[in-house]
C-alpha positions in Angstrom: -9.3 -26.7 -16.2 -6.3 -28.6 -14.7 -5.3 -32.0 -16.0 -3.2 -34.6 -14.3 0.1 -35.5 -16.1 3.0 -37.7 -15.5 6.3 -35.9 -14.7 7.8 -38.0 -17.5 5.6 -36.3 -20.1 6.6 -32.7 -19.2 7.7 -30.3 -21.8 9.0 -26.7 -22.0 6.0 -24.4 -22.4 3.6 -26.3 -20.1 2.0 -24.3 -17.3 2.2 -26.7 -14.4 0.8 -26.8 -10.8 2.5 -28.5 -7.9 -0.8 -28.9 -6.1 -0.1 -31.8 -3.9 3.5 -30.9 -3.0 4.2 -28.8 0.1 6.0 -25.5 -0.7 9.0 -26.4 1.4 9.5 -29.7 -0.4 10.2 -28.3 -3.9 12.9 -26.0 -5.2 10.6 -23.3 -6.7 9.3 -20.0 -5.3 5.9 -20.6 -6.8 3.7 -23.7 -6.9 2.4 -22.9 -10.4 4.4 -21.6 -13.4 5.3 -22.1 -17.0 8.2 -24.4 -17.6 11.0 -22.5 -19.4 13.9 -24.9 -19.5 14.8 -28.6 -19.4 16.6 -28.0 -16.1 13.2 -27.0 -14.5 11.8 -30.3 -15.8 14.7 -32.2 -14.2 14.1 -30.3 -11.0 10.4 -31.3 -11.0 11.3 -34.9 -11.7 14.0 -34.8 -9.0 11.4 -34.0 -6.3 10.3 -37.6 -6.5 6.7 -37.1 -7.3 5.0 -39.1 -10.1 2.6 -36.5 -11.4 1.7 -32.8 -11.5 -1.1 -30.8 -13.0 -1.1 -28.6 -16.1 -3.4 -25.9 -17.5 -3.7 -26.2 -21.3 -5.2 -22.7 -21.6 -2.0 -21.1 -20.1 0.4 -23.5 -21.8 2.2 -22.8 -25.1 3.0 -26.5 -25.8 1.4 -29.9 -25.6 2.7 -32.7 -23.3 4.9 -35.4 -24.7 2.8 -38.2 -26.2 4.8 -40.9 -24.5 6.9 -41.0 -21.3 10.4 -39.7 -21.7 13.1 -42.3 -21.3 15.8 -39.7 -20.4 17.5 -40.3 -17.1 17.2 -37.5 -14.5 20.6 -36.2 -13.5 21.4 -37.3 -10.0 22.0 -33.7 -8.8 18.7 -32.5 -10.2 17.0 -30.2 -7.7 19.9 -30.0 -5.4 21.4 -26.8 -6.7 18.0 -25.2 -7.2 17.0 -26.3 -3.6 20.2 -24.7 -2.3 19.5 -21.5 -4.1 15.9 -21.4 -2.9 17.1 -22.0 0.7 19.5 -19.1 0.4 17.0 -16.7 -1.2 14.3 -17.8 1.3 16.5 -16.6 4.1 16.7 -13.2 2.4 13.0 -13.1 1.7 12.2 -14.1 5.3 14.4 -11.2 6.6 12.5 -8.9 4.2 9.2 -10.0 5.6 10.4 -9.6 9.2 11.5 -6.0 8.3 8.0 -5.5 6.8 6.3 -6.7 10.0 8.5 -4.3 12.1 7.4 -1.5 9.8 3.7 -2.4 10.4 4.3 -2.3 14.1 6.0 1.1 13.8 2.9 2.4 12.0 0.5 1.1 14.6 2.7 2.5 17.4 2.8 5.9 15.7 -1.0 5.9 15.3 -1.4 5.1 19.0 1.0 8.0 19.8 -0.9 10.3 17.5 -4.1 9.3 19.4 -2.5 10.1 22.8 -1.1 13.4 21.5 -4.5 14.6 20.1 -6.3 13.6 23.3 -3.7 15.6 25.3 -4.0 18.6 23.1 -7.8 18.5 23.5 -7.3 18.7 27.2 -5.1 21.8 26.7 -1.9 20.1 27.9 1.0 22.0 26.4 3.4 19.1 26.7 1.4 17.2 24.1 1.7 20.1 21.6 5.5 19.7 22.0 5.2 16.0 21.4 3.1 16.7 18.3 5.8 19.0 17.0 8.5 16.5 17.8 6.6 13.7 16.0 5.9 15.9 13.0 9.5 17.0 12.9 10.7 13.4 12.9 8.5 12.7 9.8 9.7 16.0 8.1 13.4 15.3 8.8 13.1 11.7 7.5 11.9 13.1 4.1 14.3 16.0 4.1 17.3 13.5 4.3 19.0 12.3 1.1 18.1 8.7 1.9 16.2 6.9 -0.8 12.8 5.7 0.6 10.4 3.0 -0.2 6.7 3.3 0.4 5.2 0.2 2.2 1.6 -1.0 2.4 0.1 -1.5 5.9 -3.1 -3.6 6.1 -5.2 -2.5 9.0 -8.2 -3.5 11.0 -10.0 -0.2 11.9 -12.8 0.8 14.1 -14.5 4.3 14.3 -12.3 5.0 17.3 -9.0 4.4 15.5 -10.0 5.6 12.0 -9.2 9.2 12.7 -5.7 8.5 13.9 -4.9 6.1 11.1 -6.2 8.6 8.6 -4.2 11.5 10.2 -1.0 9.4 10.1 -1.6 8.4 6.5 -2.1 12.0 5.4 1.0 13.1 7.3 3.3 10.5 5.8 2.0 10.8 2.2 2.0 14.7 2.5 5.7 14.7 3.6 6.6 12.3 0.8 4.8 14.6 -1.7 6.4 17.7 -0.2 9.8 16.1 -0.7 8.8 15.3 -4.4 7.9 19.0 -4.8 11.1 20.1 -3.2 9.7 22.3 -0.4 12.2 23.7 2.1 12.8 22.5 5.7 10.6 25.1 7.3 7.7 24.4 5.0 8.2 20.6 5.4 7.9 20.8 9.2 4.8 23.0 9.0 3.4 20.6 6.4 4.0 17.6 8.6 2.3 19.2 11.7 -0.6 20.6 9.6 -1.2 17.2 8.0 -1.0 15.3 11.3 -3.5 17.7 12.9 -5.7 18.5 9.9 -8.8 16.7 11.2 -8.3 17.3 15.0 -11.4 19.5 14.8 -13.5 16.4 14.1 -13.0 15.4 17.8 -15.5 18.2 18.6 -18.2 16.7 16.3 -20.6 14.2 18.1 -19.7 10.7 17.0 -23.4 9.9 16.3 -23.2 12.6 13.6 -19.7 12.0 12.3 -20.2 8.2 11.9 -23.9 8.2 11.1 -24.9 5.5 8.6 -26.9 6.5 5.6 -27.5 10.0 4.4 -26.8 13.0 6.7 -29.2 16.0 7.0 -28.1 19.4 5.7 -27.7 20.5 9.3 -25.4 17.6 10.1 -23.3 18.2 7.0 -22.9 21.9 7.9 -21.8 20.8 11.4 -19.2 18.4 10.0 -17.9 21.3 7.8 -17.2 23.2 11.1 -14.3 20.8 11.9 -11.8 23.0 10.0 -12.8 26.0 12.2 -12.7 23.8 15.4 -9.3 22.6 14.4 -7.9 26.1 14.3 -9.8 27.0 17.5 -8.2 24.0 19.3 -4.6 24.8 18.2 -5.1 28.6 18.9 -5.0 27.8 22.6 -1.5 26.6 22.2 1.7 28.7 21.9 3.9 29.2 18.8 1.8 27.2 16.3 2.9 28.6 12.9 0.4 30.4 10.7 1.0 28.0 7.8 0.0 25.1 10.0 -3.3 26.8 10.8 -3.9 27.5 7.1 -3.3 23.8 6.3 -6.0 22.9 8.8 -8.5 25.6 7.9 -8.0 25.3 4.1 -7.7 21.6 3.5 -11.2 21.4 2.0 -10.8 24.5 -0.1 -10.9 23.5 -3.8 -11.3 25.4 -7.1 -14.9 24.4 -7.7 -18.2 23.1 -6.2 -18.1 21.7 -2.6 -15.3 24.0 -1.4 -15.4 25.2 2.2 -15.1 27.4 4.1 -16.8 29.4 1.4 -15.1 32.6 2.6 -11.6 31.3 1.6 -10.4 32.1 -2.0 -8.8 29.1 -3.6 -6.0 31.3 -5.0 -5.0 32.3 -1.5 -4.1 28.7 -0.6 -0.5 27.9 0.2 1.3 24.9 -1.4 1.2 23.2 2.1 -2.6 23.4 2.2 -2.8 22.2 -1.5 -0.7 19.1 -0.6 -2.9 18.2 2.4 -6.0 18.6 0.2 -4.8 16.2 -2.4 -3.6 13.6 0.1 -6.7 13.9 2.3 -9.0 13.2 -0.7 -6.9 10.2 -1.8 -7.0 8.6 1.7 -10.7 9.1 2.0 -11.3 7.4 -1.3 -9.3 4.3 -0.5 -10.4 4.1 3.2 -14.1 5.0 3.0 -15.9 4.2 6.3 -18.2 2.0 4.2 -15.7 -0.7 2.9 -17.9 -1.4 -0.1 -17.5 2.2 -1.3 -13.7 2.2 -0.9 -11.8 2.5 -4.2 -8.6 0.5 -5.0 -5.5 2.7 -4.9 -5.2 2.5 -8.7 -8.8 3.5 -9.3 -8.6 6.3 -6.7 -5.8 7.9 -8.6 -7.6 7.5 -11.9 -10.7 9.0 -10.3 -8.8 12.0 -8.9 -7.2 12.7 -12.3 -10.6 12.5 -14.1 -12.8 14.4 -11.5 -10.4 16.8 -9.7 -8.2 18.0 -12.5 -8.7 21.8 -12.3 -10.2 21.7 -8.8 -6.8 20.8 -7.4 -3.4 22.3 -8.1 -2.5 20.3 -11.2 1.2 20.4 -10.4 0.6 19.0 -6.9 -1.8 16.4 -8.2 0.5 15.4 -11.1 3.4 14.9 -8.7 1.2 12.8 -6.3 0.1 10.5 -9.1 3.7 10.0 -10.3 4.9 9.5 -6.7 2.6 6.6 -6.0 3.4 5.1 -9.4 1.5 2.9 -11.8 0.7 0.3 -9.2 0.3 2.0 -5.8 0.7 -0.2 -2.7 -2.5 -2.0 -2.1 -3.2 -2.6 -5.8 -4.3 -6.1 -6.7 -2.9 -7.3 -10.0 -2.8 -10.1 -12.4 0.8 -11.0 -13.5 1.7 -12.1 -17.0 2.0 -15.6 -15.6 -1.7 -15.5 -14.8 -1.0 -15.3 -11.0 -2.8 -12.9 -8.7 -0.7 -10.7 -6.4 -1.0 -7.6 -4.2 1.5 -4.8 -4.4 3.0 -4.1 -0.9 5.8 -1.8 -1.7 7.1 0.5 -4.5 10.8 1.3 -4.9 13.2 2.3 -7.7 11.2 0.7 -10.6 7.5 1.5 -10.3 6.7 -1.1 -13.0 8.3 -3.9 -11.0 7.0 -3.5 -7.4 7.3 -5.9 -4.5 4.2 -8.2 -4.2 2.7 -11.0 -2.2 1.6 -13.8 -4.5 -1.8 -15.4 -3.9 -0.7 -19.0 -3.8 -3.3 -21.0 -1.8 -0.9 -23.9 -1.6 1.4 -21.8 0.5 0.2 -21.0 4.1 -0.7 -17.3 4.3 1.7 -16.7 7.2 4.5 -18.2 5.1 3.8 -16.1 2.0 6.9 -14.2 1.0 7.3 -10.6 -0.3 8.6 -11.1 -3.8 10.4 -8.6 -6.1 9.1 -8.8 -9.6 11.8 -9.0 -12.2 14.3 -10.1 -9.5 13.0 -12.9 -7.4 10.7 -14.1 -10.2 10.7 -13.2 -13.9 7.2 -11.7 -14.1 5.6 -8.4 -14.5 2.1 -6.9 -13.9 -0.3 -7.6 -16.8 -3.4 -5.7 -15.4 -4.9 -4.2 -12.3 -7.9 -6.0 -10.8 -10.8 -5.0 -8.5 -11.7 -7.0 -5.4 -14.8 -8.2 -7.1 -12.5 -10.0 -9.7 -11.2 -12.3 -6.9 -12.7 -15.3 -5.3 -13.5 -15.1 -1.6 -10.5 -17.3 -0.8 -8.1 -15.1 -2.9 -9.4 -11.9 -1.3 -9.1 -13.4 2.2 -5.6 -14.6 1.4 -4.3 -11.2 0.1 -6.2 -8.6 2.1 -8.2 -9.8 5.1 -8.3 -6.4 6.8 -10.4 -3.3 6.0 -8.1 -0.3 5.8 -4.9 0.7 4.0 -2.0 2.4 5.7 1.3 3.7 4.3 4.6 3.9 6.0 8.0 4.9 4.5 11.4 3.3 5.2 14.9 3.9 4.0 15.5 1.7 1.0 17.9 -1.2 1.6 21.1 -0.6 -0.4 22.5 -3.6 -2.3 25.7 -5.0 -0.8 28.8 -4.3 -2.8 
C-alpha cells in the first residue's frame, strides 16, 4: 500500500514512487525506486514537488519523524538531469534501431511469403530468391561478428502465421548452427531447409490446418503429409541439395512416440534436420495458434528439457537452451527492485539482458529499452507468467499475440 510523504521526510532505504510527476520532469530513469543516497534525496527535493509516495513493504527504512531542515543544494537535480538527457538520447537511438529491426523482420516475412507463393506456382526465379535469402541468413551467422538476439512482438493471423513461423525457425536454426560450429555448406543447406520446412502445409486445406478443437484421425494423418508434400514441391526445382530435402522430410522425426514419417530411422537424421526439429518445436510452443496455450519462452525451454530429453539430440538441445540463455527474449520478469519488465534482447551477459520496464507512469510509446546492470542497477529476481500480471501490465508490455526473433550485429562500445 502506498503512503503519501513529504519530500522533507525522505530517507535512504525508502522505496518511493513519483506518481504525479511526469517522466520528462524528473532526473530519474524510473518513476519508482529505492533511495540509495542522499544525493538522490536532494535530486527529488530539487524537482520542486512537495510530496511523493512510498511503499513500506519494499522499504528498508522508516521515514524521518520530522521534516528535515537541511537546505537543498542549488545545483540539485541539474547534473542528474543533464546525465539523464544524455543517456536518454542514447536510449532513444537504441529504441529506433530496435524499431528498424522489427521492420526488417516483417519485410523478411513478407518476402518469404512471396517466395513460397512463387515456388508453389513452379516459378524457378523464386527458388533462386529463396536460396539468396537463405544464403544471406547463413552468411550473417558465418561471419565473426558478435550478434544479439532481439524480440519482435507480432500481430499474427492464420494467413501470416506460416511465414512468421518459417522465418523464426530459419533465424534460430542458423544461430544454433553457428553455436554448434557447422561449416559453410551445411549452414546454407540448414538455412534453406529451415526456411522451407513447412512449405508442404500450403497443400493442406486451411479448414483442416486451422480447425478449432480436436482433429479427427484422418485430419491428423493428412497434416502429417506436409513433410512429403514439401519434398514433392521442391523436387520440381533444380539443384536443391539432398540435405535440404532431408531437413524438410525429417523435421518431425524424433527418438520416441509421435515420430513421423514412421519409415525414417531417427539415427539416420543429419545434424541439420536435428537442429530444425528442436527449433520447430520451440517456436510452436511459444507461438501456439491458441494464444492461451502458448508457453512463455522460459517455460518452453524448461518443458523441452523435461519432456524431450532423449527424444532430441541432447547435444543440439543443450546448445539451444544455452544459446537462448536463462531469460530468453519474450520472458516477463520481476526485478530485484520489485518492478516488472519484459526481456527484449540478450547479448554478452545472459543474466543482465535488455528489458522494457513496465512503468504505467511512462507512456508506452516513450518506454525505453534498458540494459540491466548498466542503465539501472538491477537484476532479474524471478520469471513470471502472463497470469501473474494485471491486465494493464500485460497490455503495456506485450499487446500482440506472437513472438518473433531477429538477430543483429552487436553494437561495439566506442573506444
